[in-house]
DODOFI-988826 format. One record per atom (N, C-alpha, C, O, CB): atom name; residue number from 1; y negated, x negated, z negated; residue in three letters. Coordinates in steps of 0.02 Angstrom, whole numbers, plus 50000, padded with zeros to 5 digits. Each point is the difference from the previous one (the first is absolute). Glycine has a CB too. Layout:
BEGIN
REC   a    k      v      u      w    r
REC  CA  NUM      Y      X      Z  Ala
...
***
This chain:
BEGIN
REC   a    k      v      u      w    r
REC   N    1  51307  49446  51351  Met
REC  CA    1  49980  50050  49950  Met
REC   C    1  49949  49969  49953  Met
REC   O    1  50010  49944  49975  Met
REC  CB    1  50103  50114  50033  Met
REC   N    2  49832  49977  49980  Arg
REC  CA    2  49949  49974  49955  Arg
REC   C    2  50017  50014  49927  Arg
REC   O    2  50034  50049  49985  Arg
REC  CB    2  49880  49966  50105  Arg
REC   N    3  50062  49943  49866  Ser
REC  CA    3  50014  50008  49929  Ser
REC   C    3  49936  50011  49960  Ser
REC   O    3  49998  49990  49939  Ser
REC  CB    3  50103  49938  50073  Ser
REC   N    4  49847  50093  50021  Phe
REC  CA    4  49936  50011  49968  Phe
REC   C    4  49968  50064  50027  Phe
REC   O    4  50014  50021  50056  Phe
REC  CB    4  49971  49855  49927  Phe
REC   N    5  49973  50155  49976  Pro
REC  CA    5  49967  50062  50025  Pro
REC   C    5  49944  49982  50048  Pro
REC   O    5  49970  49946  49996  Pro
REC  CB    5  50058  50113  49897  Pro
REC   N    6  49958  49986  50152  Leu
REC  CA    6  49942  49992  50044  Leu
REC   C    6  49937  50021  49962  Leu
REC   O    6  50003  50039  49953  Leu
REC  CB    6  50069  49983  50150  Leu
REC   N    7  49872  49951  49919  Phe
REC  CA    7  49937  50017  49967  Phe
REC   C    7  49988  50075  50003  Phe
REC   O    7  49975  50029  49951  Phe
REC  CB    7  49979  49859  50079  Phe
REC   N    8  50062  50143  50025  Ser
REC  CA    8  49989  50073  50007  Ser
REC   C    8  50042  50038  49948  Ser
REC   O    8  49978  50053  49977  Ser
REC  CB    8  49998  49932  50146  Ser
REC   N    9  50083  49990  49860  Glu
REC  CA    9  50041  50032  49948  Glu
REC   C    9  49968  49992  49931  Glu
REC   O    9  50001  50047  49960  Glu
REC  CB    9  50102  49931  50109  Glu
REC   N   10  49869  49964  49918  Leu
REC  CA   10  49965  49989  49937  Leu
REC   C   10  49939  50046  49994  Leu
REC   O   10  49987  50030  49948  Leu
REC  CB   10  50052  49851  50050  Leu
REC   N   11  49925  50125  50057  Glu
REC  CA   11  49941  50044  50001  Glu
REC   C   11  50021  50073  49988  Glu
REC   O   11  49967  50036  49962  Glu
REC  CB   11  49975  49885  50117  Glu
REC   N   12  50111  50100  49954  Ala
REC  CA   12  50024  50069  49992  Ala
REC   C   12  50020  50013  49928  Ala
REC   O   12  49986  50054  49973  Ala
REC  CB   12  50053  49946  50147  Ala
REC   N   13  49994  49952  49848  His
REC  CA   13  50019  50008  49930  His
REC   C   13  49938  50005  49956  His
REC   O   13  49997  50043  49955  His
REC  CB   13  50110  49893  50066  His
REC   N   14  49844  50021  49991  Arg
REC  CA   14  49938  50001  49961  Arg
REC   C   14  49964  50067  50009  Arg
REC   O   14  49976  50029  49951  Arg
REC  CB   14  50015  49847  50060  Arg
REC   N   15  50005  50147  50051  Asp
REC  CA   15  49964  50063  50013  Asp
REC   C   15  50035  50060  49968  Asp
REC   O   15  49968  50046  49976  Asp
REC  CB   15  49991  49905  50131  Asp
REC   N   16  50108  50047  49893  Lys
REC  CA   16  50038  50054  49967  Lys
REC   C   16  49987  50000  49925  Lys
REC   O   16  49990  50052  49970  Lys
REC  CB   16  50099  49941  50120  Lys
REC   N   17  49912  49948  49879  Ala
REC  CA   17  49987  49994  49928  Ala
REC   C   17  49929  50021  49984  Ala
REC   O   17  49987  50033  49950  Ala
REC  CB   17  50097  49873  50041  Ala
REC   N   18  49869  50074  50052  Asn
REC  CA   18  49929  50017  49991  Asn
REC   C   18  49990  50076  50003  Asn
REC   O   18  49964  50028  49959  Asn
REC  CB   18  50004  49861  50091  Asn
REC   N   19  50063  50143  49999  Glu
REC  CA   19  49994  50072  50007  Glu
REC   C   19  50030  50036  49939  Glu
REC   O   19  49971  50048  49975  Glu
REC  CB   19  50033  49940  50151  Glu
REC   N   20  50054  49990  49852  Ala
REC  CA   20  50032  50030  49941  Ala
REC   C   20  49956  49992  49939  Ala
REC   O   20  49995  50046  49960  Ala
REC  CB   20  50118  49931  50089  Ala
REC   N   21  49856  49965  49943  Phe
REC  CA   21  49955  49989  49943  Phe
REC   C   21  49943  50050  50001  Phe
REC   O   21  49987  50035  49951  Phe
REC  CB   21  50043  49843  50048  Phe
REC   N   22  49934  50125  50057  His
REC  CA   22  49940  50042  50003  His
REC   C   22  50016  50075  49996  His
REC   O   22  49958  50039  49977  His
REC  CB   22  49989  49872  50091  His
REC   N   23  50113  50110  49953  His
REC  CA   23  50017  50070  49996  His
REC   C   23  50035  50020  49935  His
REC   O   23  49990  50055  49975  His
REC  CB   23  50019  49943  50148  His
REC   N   24  50032  49957  49849  Asn
REC  CA   24  50041  50018  49942  Asn
REC   C   24  49978  49967  49935  Asn
REC   O   24  49996  50033  49949  Asn
REC  CB   24  50097  49983  50130  Asn
REC   N   25  49894  49920  49923  Val
REC  CA   25  49987  49962  49938  Val
REC   C   25  49926  50004  49980  Val
REC   O   25  49985  50009  49941  Val
REC  CB   25  50110  49914  50088  Val
REC   N   26  49860  50070  50018  Lys
REC  CA   26  49929  49999  49985  Lys
REC   C   26  49976  50060  49960  Lys
REC   O   26  49963  49991  49951  Lys
REC  CB   26  50021  49944  50153  Lys
REC   N   27  50034  50127  49913  Pro
REC  CA   27  49977  50057  49960  Pro
REC   C   27  50022  49996  49927  Pro
REC   O   27  49962  50016  49954  Pro
REC  CB   27  50041  50053  50150  Pro
REC   N   28  50059  49911  49885  Val
REC  CA   28  50026  49993  49931  Val
REC   C   28  49964  49944  49965  Val
REC   O   28  49980  50007  49942  Val
REC  CB   28  50133  50036  50093  Val
REC   N   29  49877  49901  49999  Leu
REC  CA   29  49966  49942  49972  Leu
REC   C   29  49928  50018  49981  Leu
REC   O   29  49977  49981  49946  Leu
REC  CB   29  50096  49943  50122  Leu
REC   N   30  49892  50111  49975  Met
REC  CA   30  49931  50020  49986  Met
REC   C   30  49996  50042  49937  Met
REC   O   30  49955  49991  49959  Met
REC  CB   30  50019  50006  50164  Met
REC   N   31  50073  50049  49870  Glu
REC  CA   31  50002  50042  49940  Glu
REC   C   31  50010  49958  49937  Glu
REC   O   31  49966  50010  49950  Glu
REC  CB   31  50079  50085  50120  Glu
REC   N   32  50002  49859  49933  Arg
REC  CA   32  50014  49958  49942  Arg
REC   C   32  49943  49952  49985  Arg
REC   O   32  49985  49987  49941  Arg
REC  CB   32  50136  50020  50086  Arg
REC   N   33  49846  49968  50024  Leu
REC  CA   33  49942  49956  49989  Leu
REC   C   33  49944  50037  49964  Leu
REC   O   33  49967  49972  49956  Leu
REC  CB   33  50064  49963  50147  Leu
REC   N   34  49959  50128  49916  Gln
REC  CA   34  49948  50039  49967  Gln
REC   C   34  50020  50017  49928  Gln
REC   O   34  49957  50003  49956  Gln
REC  CB   34  50009  50045  50155  Gln
REC   N   35  50098  49963  49876  Glu
REC  CA   35  50024  50011  49932  Glu
REC   C   35  49988  49937  49958  Glu
REC   O   35  49983  50005  49941  Glu
REC  CB   35  50104  50076  50100  Glu
REC   N   36  49922  49861  49989  Phe
REC  CA   36  49990  49936  49967  Phe
REC   C   36  49927  49989  49981  Phe
REC   O   36  49986  49968  49949  Phe
REC  CB   36  50111  49986  50114  Phe
REC   N   37  49857  50073  49976  Gly
REC  CA   37  49929  49993  49985  Gly
REC   C   37  49956  49985  50060  Gly
REC   O   37  49938  49999  49994  Gly
REC  CB   37  50097  49964  49896  Gly
REC   N   38  49995  50024  50168  Phe
REC  CA   38  49960  49988  50060  Phe
REC   C   38  49967  50065  50021  Phe
REC   O   38  50028  50054  49991  Phe
REC  CB   38  50049  49852  50045  Phe
REC   N   39  49864  50088  49993  Ala
REC  CA   39  49964  50057  50027  Ala
REC   C   39  49974  49981  50070  Ala
REC   O   39  49987  49941  50013  Ala
REC  CB   39  49980  50100  49870  Ala
REC   N   40  50026  50009  50161  Pro
REC  CA   40  49972  49983  50066  Pro
REC   C   40  49932  49967  49993  Pro
REC   O   40  49958  50021  49961  Pro
REC  CB   40  50104  50076  50089  Pro
REC   N   41  49928  49849  49988  Ala
REC  CA   41  49936  49964  49998  Ala
REC   C   41  49944  50042  50030  Ala
REC   O   41  49944  49998  49977  Ala
REC  CB   41  50118  49892  50030  Ala
REC   N   42  49955  50148  50046  Ser
REC  CA   42  49953  50045  50031  Ser
REC   C   42  50038  50050  50043  Ser
REC   O   42  50058  49988  50019  Ser
REC  CB   42  49851  49923  49981  Ser
REC   N   43  50060  50144  50014  Glu
REC  CA   43  50032  50050  50043  Glu
REC   C   43  50006  49975  50072  Glu
REC   O   43  50045  50021  50037  Glu
REC  CB   43  49909  50070  49890  Glu
REC   N   44  50002  49864  50092  Ala
REC  CA   44  50001  49974  50068  Ala
REC   C   44  50058  49951  50012  Ala
REC   O   44  50019  49988  50057  Ala
REC  CB   44  49857  50027  49946  Ala
REC   N   45  50151  49957  49943  Ser
REC  CA   45  50054  49950  50006  Ser
REC   C   45  50060  50021  49958  Ser
REC   O   45  50009  49975  49944  Ser
REC  CB   45  49906  49934  50076  Ser
REC   N   46  50126  50138  50006  Pro
REC  CA   46  50055  50026  49959  Pro
REC   C   46  50055  49949  49985  Pro
REC   O   46  50039  50010  49953  Pro
REC  CB   46  49937  50099  50098  Pro
REC   N   47  50029  49836  49986  Gly
REC  CA   47  50051  49949  49988  Gly
REC   C   47  49978  49946  49951  Gly
REC   O   47  50036  49952  49990  Gly
REC  CB   47  50006  50071  50123  Gly
REC   N   48  49899  49986  49857  Ile
REC  CA   48  49975  49950  49953  Ile
REC   C   48  49992  50033  49932  Ile
REC   O   48  49965  50050  49992  Ile
REC  CB   48  49976  49886  50100  Ile
REC   N   49  50092  50035  49858  Leu
REC  CA   49  49997  50025  49932  Leu
REC   C   49  49970  49947  49955  Leu
REC   O   49  50002  49940  50016  Leu
REC  CB   49  50099  50133  50004  Leu
REC   N   50  49870  49948  49924  Gln
REC  CA   50  49968  49954  49955  Gln
REC   C   50  50019  50017  49928  Gln
REC   O   50  50007  50058  49981  Gln
REC  CB   50  49897  49928  50099  Gln
REC   N   51  50105  49962  49881  Leu
REC  CA   51  50015  50005  49929  Leu
REC   C   51  49950  49956  49964  Leu
REC   O   51  49993  49941  50016  Leu
REC  CB   51  50132  50083  50003  Leu
REC   N   52  49840  50003  49931  Thr
REC  CA   52  49947  49963  49966  Thr
REC   C   52  50019  49988  49928  Thr
REC   O   52  50021  50046  49965  Thr
REC  CB   52  49893  50003  50112  Thr
REC   N   53  50078  49888  49900  Glu
REC  CA   53  50013  49984  49930  Glu
REC   C   53  49945  50031  49957  Glu
REC   O   53  49941  49994  50015  Glu
REC  CB   53  50116  49897  50017  Glu
REC   N   54  49962  50143  49915  Ala
REC  CA   54  49952  50034  49956  Ala
REC   C   54  49953  49951  49965  Ala
REC   O   54  49941  50013  49995  Ala
REC  CB   54  50143  50078  49989  Ala
REC   N   55  49942  49853  49992  Ala
REC  CA   55  49960  49953  49960  Ala
REC   C   55  49953  49957  50042  Ala
REC   O   55  49947  49981  49976  Ala
REC  CB   55  50146  50018  49943  Ala
REC   N   56  49926  49986  50143  Thr
REC  CA   56  49961  49951  50040  Thr
REC   C   56  49970  50028  50064  Thr
REC   O   56  49955  49970  50028  Thr
REC  CB   56  50118  49945  49925  Thr
REC   N   57  49951  50142  50069  Asp
REC  CA   57  49981  50030  50065  Asp
REC   C   57  50025  49960  50059  Asp
REC   O   57  49981  50014  50057  Asp
REC  CB   57  49919  50033  49888  Asp
REC   N   58  50142  49902  50044  Asn
REC  CA   58  50033  49965  50055  Asn
REC   C   58  50046  50049  50036  Asn
REC   O   58  50026  50046  49969  Asn
REC  CB   58  49966  49842  49971  Asn
REC   N   59  50019  50101  50124  Cys
REC  CA   59  50038  50049  50040  Cys
REC   C   59  50063  49969  50031  Cys
REC   O   59  50003  49940  50014  Cys
REC  CB   59  49890  50120  50009  Cys
REC   N   60  50155  49983  49988  Tyr
REC  CA   60  50059  49985  50039  Tyr
REC   C   60  49996  50046  50061  Tyr
REC   O   60  49999  50062  49992  Tyr
REC  CB   60  50072  49902  49906  Tyr
REC   N   61  49925  50007  50160  Ile
REC  CA   61  49993  50039  50062  Ile
REC   C   61  50064  49996  50039  Ile
REC   O   61  50022  49946  50020  Ile
REC  CB   61  49854  50033  49983  Ile
REC   N   62  50155  50079  50008  Leu
REC  CA   62  50063  50004  50035  Leu
REC   C   62  49987  50031  50069  Leu
REC   O   62  49969  50053  50005  Leu
REC  CB   62  50097  49958  49887  Leu
REC   N   63  49958  49956  50159  Ala
REC  CA   63  49991  50024  50069  Ala
REC   C   63  50067  50005  50035  Ala
REC   O   63  50040  49952  49998  Ala
REC  CB   63  49844  49998  50007  Ala
REC   N   64  50128  50106  50026  Ile
REC  CA   64  50062  50009  50038  Ile
REC   C   64  49982  49993  50074  Ile
REC   O   64  49963  50041  50028  Ile
REC  CB   64  50088  50036  49883  Ile
REC   N   65  49976  49871  50119  His
REC  CA   65  49988  49985  50071  His
REC   C   65  50062  50022  50039  His
REC   O   65  50051  50017  49970  His
REC  CB   65  49872  49884  50002  His
REC   N   66  50074  50097  50094  Pro
REC  CA   66  50059  50022  50039  Pro
REC   C   66  50064  49960  49985  Pro
REC   O   66  50055  50029  50001  Pro
REC  CB   66  49865  50004  50088  Pro
REC   N   67  50074  49903  49896  Tyr
REC  CA   67  50060  49959  49991  Tyr
REC   C   67  50006  49967  49931  Tyr
REC   O   67  50044  49959  49989  Tyr
REC  CB   67  49953  50022  50132  Tyr
REC   N   68  49958  50035  49834  Glu
REC  CA   68  50003  49971  49933  Glu
REC   C   68  49956  50039  49951  Glu
REC   O   68  49958  50040  50020  Glu
REC  CB   68  50065  49848  50030  Glu
REC   N   69  49988  50097  49888  Leu
REC  CA   69  49960  50028  49946  Leu
REC   C   69  49975  49940  49961  Leu
REC   O   69  50039  49956  49983  Leu
REC  CB   69  50028  50154  50010  Leu
REC   N   70  49869  49887  49991  Asp
REC  CA   70  49976  49944  49960  Asp
REC   C   70  49954  50022  49944  Asp
REC   O   70  49969  50054  50002  Asp
REC  CB   70  50041  49874  50099  Asp
REC   N   71  49986  50029  49848  Ile
REC  CA   71  49958  50013  49942  Ile
REC   C   71  49957  49939  49988  Ile
REC   O   71  50025  49944  49996  Ile
REC  CB   71  50061  50135  49953  Ile
REC   N   72  49850  49933  50046  His
REC  CA   72  49952  49948  49983  His
REC   C   72  49970  50014  49931  His
REC   O   72  49986  50058  49983  His
REC  CB   72  49988  49922  50139  His
REC   N   73  50017  49969  49839  Phe
REC  CA   73  49962  50005  49938  Phe
REC   C   73  49928  49983  50019  Phe
REC   O   73  49988  49950  50034  Phe
REC  CB   73  50112  50019  49890  Phe
REC   N   74  49852  50072  50054  Gln
REC  CA   74  49930  49986  50014  Gln
REC   C   74  49963  49993  49935  Gln
REC   O   74  49998  50045  49959  Gln
REC  CB   74  50008  50018  50149  Gln
REC   N   75  49963  49878  49883  His
REC  CA   75  49960  49987  49940  His
REC   C   75  49933  50034  50010  His
REC   O   75  49964  49988  50049  His
REC  CB   75  50094  49901  49929  His
REC   N   76  49924  50155  49975  Val
REC  CA   76  49940  50041  50007  Val
REC   C   76  49936  49959  50002  Val
REC   O   76  49954  50018  50037  Val
REC  CB   76  50107  50074  49905  Val
REC   N   77  49934  49854  50020  Lys
REC  CA   77  49938  49962  49997  Lys
REC   C   77  49990  49955  50060  Lys
REC   O   77  49944  49992  50025  Lys
REC  CB   77  50064  50012  49853  Lys
REC   N   78  50046  49965  50146  Thr
REC  CA   78  49993  49953  50056  Thr
REC   C   78  50016  50031  50068  Thr
REC   O   78  49979  49974  50051  Thr
REC  CB   78  50050  49935  49870  Thr
REC   N   79  50008  50146  50079  Gly
REC  CA   79  50021  50032  50062  Gly
REC   C   79  50060  49964  50032  Gly
REC   O   79  50025  50022  50051  Gly
REC  CB   79  49858  50015  49966  Gly
REC   N   80  50140  49908  49952  Glu
REC  CA   80  50056  49963  50026  Glu
REC   C   80  50063  50043  50002  Glu
REC   O   80  50014  50037  49953  Glu
REC  CB   80  49936  49856  50003  Glu
REC   N   81  50086  50103  50099  Gln
REC  CA   81  50063  50036  50007  Gln
REC   C   81  50057  49951  50006  Gln
REC   O   81  49996  49951  50037  Gln
REC  CB   81  49945  50146  50018  Gln
REC   N   82  50113  49917  49909  Ile
REC  CA   82  50060  49958  50001  Ile
REC   C   82  50059  50044  50017  Ile
REC   O   82  50012  50051  49968  Ile
REC  CB   82  49939  49868  49946  Ile
REC   N   83  50087  50061  50137  Leu
REC  CA   83  50061  50036  50018  Leu
REC   C   83  50052  49987  49946  Leu
REC   O   83  50021  49943  49989  Leu
REC  CB   83  49953  50048  50135  Leu
REC   N   84  50048  50063  49843  Ile
REC  CA   84  50051  49991  49947  Ile
REC   C   84  50067  50031  50019  Ile
REC   O   84  50050  49990  49965  Ile
REC  CB   84  49859  50010  49951  Ile
REC   N   85  50094  50037  50139  Cys
REC  CA   85  50063  50030  50021  Cys
REC   C   85  49995  50021  50073  Cys
REC   O   85  49949  50026  50023  Cys
REC  CB   85  50073  50014  49860  Cys
REC   N   86  50032  49947  50154  Ser
REC  CA   86  50005  50022  50069  Ser
REC   C   86  50073  50019  50012  Ser
REC   O   86  50044  49957  49997  Ser
REC  CB   86  49858  49970  50041  Ser
REC   N   87  50109  50136  49977  Ile
REC  CA   87  50068  50023  50013  Ile
REC   C   87  50006  50013  50075  Ile
REC   O   87  49968  50045  50028  Ile
REC  CB   87  50043  50007  49856  Ile
REC   N   88  50030  49907  50148  Ser
REC  CA   88  50010  50007  50072  Ser
REC   C   88  50069  50028  50017  Ser
REC   O   88  50014  50016  50058  Ser
REC  CB   88  49907  49889  49959  Ser
REC   N   89  50122  50100  49933  Asn
REC  CA   89  50067  50027  50011  Asn
REC   C   89  49996  50076  49990  Asn
REC   O   89  50009  50025  49944  Asn
REC  CB   89  50047  49867  50017  Asn
REC   N   90  49931  50144  50092  Leu
REC  CA   90  49991  50072  49995  Leu
REC   C   90  50066  50038  49997  Leu
REC   O   90  50000  50062  50001  Leu
REC  CB   90  49894  49925  50062  Leu
REC   N   91  50161  49977  49932  Glu
REC  CA   91  50065  50032  49991  Glu
REC   C   91  50014  50011  49925  Glu
REC   O   91  50051  50031  49983  Glu
REC  CB   91  49990  49915  50123  Glu
REC   N   92  49916  50029  49851  Leu
REC  CA   92  50010  50009  49928  Leu
REC   C   92  49986  50073  49981  Leu
REC   O   92  49963  50035  50034  Leu
REC  CB   92  50004  49845  49945  Leu
REC   N   93  50064  50142  49968  Ser
REC  CA   93  49988  50068  49975  Ser
REC   C   93  49933  50003  49964  Ser
REC   O   93  49972  49948  49982  Ser
REC  CB   93  50152  50072  50007  Ser
REC   N   94  49850  50040  50001  Ala
REC  CA   94  49938  50009  49963  Ala
REC   C   94  50007  49973  49930  Ala
REC   O   94  49953  49971  49972  Ala
REC  CB   94  50019  50131  50096  Ala
REC   N   95  50087  49907  49902  His
REC  CA   95  50012  49975  49932  His
REC   C   95  49994  49924  49997  His
REC   O   95  49967  49973  49955  His
REC  CB   95  50109  50125  50024  His
REC   N   96  49956  49867  50067  Val
REC  CA   96  49998  49927  50000  Val
REC   C   96  49929  49976  50015  Val
REC   O   96  49977  49951  49969  Val
REC  CB   96  50143  50044  50069  Val
REC   N   97  49845  50038  50008  Met
REC  CA   97  49931  49981  50014  Met
REC   C   97  49957  50008  49937  Met
REC   O   97  49958  49957  49986  Met
REC  CB   97  50056  50077  50135  Met
REC   N   98  49995  50021  49843  Met
REC  CA   98  49962  50010  49939  Met
REC   C   98  50015  49946  49949  Met
REC   O   98  49954  49976  49966  Met
REC  CB   98  50047  50147  50054  Met
REC   N   99  50061  49856  49974  Glu
REC  CA   99  50017  49946  49953  Glu
REC   C   99  49963  49936  50019  Glu
REC   O   99  49973  49966  49957  Glu
REC  CB   99  50140  50086  50024  Glu
REC   N  100  49886  49932  50083  Ile
REC  CA  100  49966  49939  50023  Ile
REC   C  100  49925  50006  49987  Ile
REC   O  100  49969  49952  49977  Ile
REC  CB  100  50120  50030  50111  Ile
REC   N  101  49882  50075  49927  Ile
REC  CA  101  49928  50011  49990  Ile
REC   C  101  49982  49994  49926  Ile
REC   O  101  49953  49966  49983  Ile
REC  CB  101  50044  50109  50118  Ile
REC   N  102  50042  49959  49856  Ile
REC  CA  102  49985  49998  49929  Ile
REC   C  102  50009  49929  49972  Ile
REC   O  102  49958  49977  49962  Ile
REC  CB  102  50079  50142  50028  Ile
REC   N  103  50017  49847  50030  Asp
REC  CA  103  50010  49931  49977  Asp
REC   C  103  49943  49955  50023  Asp
REC   O  103  49978  49957  49963  Asp
REC  CB  103  50146  50061  50038  Asp
REC   N  104  49853  49991  50061  Ser
REC  CA  104  49946  49959  50026  Ser
REC   C  104  49935  50011  49962  Ser
REC   O  104  49965  49952  49982  Ser
REC  CB  104  50089  50052  50130  Ser
REC   N  105  49930  50059  49876  Ile
REC  CA  105  49939  50015  49962  Ile
REC   C  105  50005  49976  49929  Ile
REC   O  105  49953  49970  49974  Ile
REC  CB  105  50027  50130  50098  Ile
REC   N  106  50077  49911  49895  Asp
REC  CA  106  50009  49979  49931  Asp
REC   C  106  49996  49924  49994  Asp
REC   O  106  49969  49974  49953  Asp
REC  CB  106  50102  50127  50026  Asp
REC   N  107  49959  49862  50067  Ser
REC  CA  107  49998  49928  49999  Ser
REC   C  107  49929  49974  50005  Ser
REC   O  107  49980  49953  49966  Ser
REC  CB  107  50134  50044  50086  Ser
REC   N  108  49847  50034  49993  Trp
REC  CA  108  49930  49979  50008  Trp
REC   C  108  49959  50021  49939  Trp
REC   O  108  49960  49961  49975  Trp
REC  CB  108  50051  50048  50150  Trp
REC   N  109  49998  50052  49852  Leu
REC  CA  109  49962  50027  49944  Leu
REC   C  109  50012  49960  49936  Leu
REC   O  109  49953  49983  49964  Leu
REC  CB  109  50053  50131  50089  Leu
REC   N  110  50058  49872  49933  Gln
REC  CA  110  50018  49966  49937  Gln
REC   C  110  49988  49924  50002  Gln
REC   O  110  49977  49971  49951  Gln
REC  CB  110  50107  50119  50031  Gln
REC   N  111  49932  49878  50075  Tyr
REC  CA  111  50003  49927  50001  Tyr
REC   C  111  49956  49968  50054  Tyr
REC   O  111  49992  49939  49999  Tyr
REC  CB  111  50122  50072  49958  Tyr
REC   N  112  49858  50028  50088  Gly
REC  CA  112  49962  49970  50055  Gly
REC   C  112  50044  49962  50048  Gly
REC   O  112  49978  49953  50033  Gly
REC  CB  112  49925  50040  49892  Gly
REC   N  113  50161  50027  50079  Val
REC  CA  113  50049  49967  50043  Val
REC   C  113  50023  50048  50054  Val
REC   O  113  50013  50059  49986  Val
REC  CB  113  50025  49867  49918  Val
REC   N  114  49966  50049  50157  Ile
REC  CA  114  50025  50042  50055  Ile
REC   C  114  50075  50003  49997  Ile
REC   O  114  50034  49948  50004  Ile
REC  CB  114  49866  50022  50068  Ile
REC   N  115  50126  50090  49921  Tyr
REC  CA  115  50072  50014  49997  Tyr
REC   C  115  50032  49980  50066  Tyr
REC   O  115  49969  50007  50053  Tyr
REC  CB  115  50012  50088  49865  Tyr
REC   N  116  50081  49881  50080  Asp
REC  CA  116  50035  49980  50061  Asp
REC   C  116  50025  50063  50036  Asp
REC   O  116  50060  50016  49997  Asp
REC  CB  116  49973  49872  49950  Asp
REC   N  117  49922  50146  50086  Tyr
REC  CA  117  50018  50063  50033  Tyr
REC   C  117  50043  49988  50062  Tyr
REC   O  117  50036  50045  50021  Tyr
REC  CB  117  49858  50004  49937  Tyr
REC   N  118  50103  49891  50071  Asn
REC  CA  118  50044  49986  50057  Asn
REC   C  118  50072  50000  49977  Asn
REC   O  118  50044  50029  50033  Asn
REC  CB  118  49866  49904  50023  Asn
REC   N  119  50103  50033  49889  Lys
REC  CA  119  50068  49998  49974  Lys
REC   C  119  50023  50069  49978  Lys
REC   O  119  50059  50018  50008  Lys
REC  CB  119  49923  49863  49955  Lys
REC   N  120  49973  50158  50010  Ala
REC  CA  120  50017  50067  49977  Ala
REC   C  120  50022  50046  50057  Ala
REC   O  120  50037  50048  49989  Ala
REC  CB  120  49882  49937  49918  Ala
REC   N  121  50060  50000  50154  Gln
REC  CA  121  50019  50039  50058  Gln
REC   C  121  50067  49978  50029  Gln
REC   O  121  50024  50029  50049  Gln
REC  CB  121  49856  49988  49975  Gln
REC   N  122  50150  49933  49946  Leu
REC  CA  122  50064  49974  50021  Leu
REC   C  122  49998  49974  50072  Leu
REC   O  122  50049  50005  50037  Leu
REC  CB  122  50007  50075  49884  Leu
REC   N  123  49887  49892  50098  Leu
REC  CA  123  49993  49976  50069  Leu
REC   C  123  50046  49941  50013  Leu
REC   O  123  50026  49993  50056  Leu
REC  CB  123  49856  50047  49944  Leu
REC   N  124  50126  49917  49950  Glu
REC  CA  124  50044  49942  50009  Glu
REC   C  124  50072  50022  50011  Glu
REC   O  124  50035  49972  50043  Glu
REC  CB  124  49889  49958  49886  Glu
REC   N  125  50099  50120  50034  Glu
REC  CA  125  50068  50025  50007  Glu
REC   C  125  50011  50031  50068  Glu
REC   O  125  50053  49993  50029  Glu
REC  CB  125  49951  50025  49848  Glu
REC   N  126  49945  50018  50148  Arg
REC  CA  126  50005  50031  50066  Arg
REC   C  126  50005  49946  50054  Arg
REC   O  126  50038  50008  50048  Arg
REC  CB  126  49896  50092  49912  Arg
REC   N  127  50028  49846  50033  Ala
REC  CA  127  50002  49946  50049  Ala
REC   C  127  50069  49966  49999  Ala
REC   O  127  50026  49983  50053  Ala
REC  CB  127  49850  49999  49934  Ala
REC   N  128  50152  50008  49954  Lys
REC  CA  128  50066  49970  49995  Lys
REC   C  128  50054  50045  50030  Lys
REC   O  128  50047  49976  50031  Lys
REC  CB  128  49915  49963  49865  Lys
REC   N  129  50031  50127  50094  Ala
REC  CA  129  50048  50047  50026  Ala
REC   C  129  50000  50001  50077  Ala
REC   O  129  50052  50011  50031  Ala
REC  CB  129  49934  50059  49865  Ala
REC   N  130  49955  49918  50134  Arg
REC  CA  130  49995  49999  50073  Arg
REC   C  130  50030  49936  50030  Arg
REC   O  130  50022  49999  50057  Arg
REC  CB  130  49876  50072  49934  Arg
REC   N  131  50101  49875  49969  Ala
REC  CA  131  50023  49935  50025  Ala
REC   C  131  50076  49997  50009  Ala
REC   O  131  50026  49948  50021  Ala
REC  CB  131  49877  49999  49923  Ala
***
């Protein structure tokens, strides 16, 4: 008797979580992101949102990919982009994702420090629970 999951079982679990996110969580999350201040970057790219600082015109670019959501800070003068948040745990609720996103943006905005978004997703706890 085996005591570990098969790769195909892990894939099936990931695909089920991914489908639930895109059908149930993503629409709620998109609404909340727009309430927060994000706006679509363009009509051609509906999964990319942008938030611009009023004082500096620096941008926060949020992109929703098939298996993750990420946020880059873009410095308007240099064009440099810095990854400040990446949420790969698509089993999180829209509320928890918003908390992570807001904390990540606030940490960068206030202190120039990248928030520990990996820890915020409880990835370490999930790994320990599987062991």
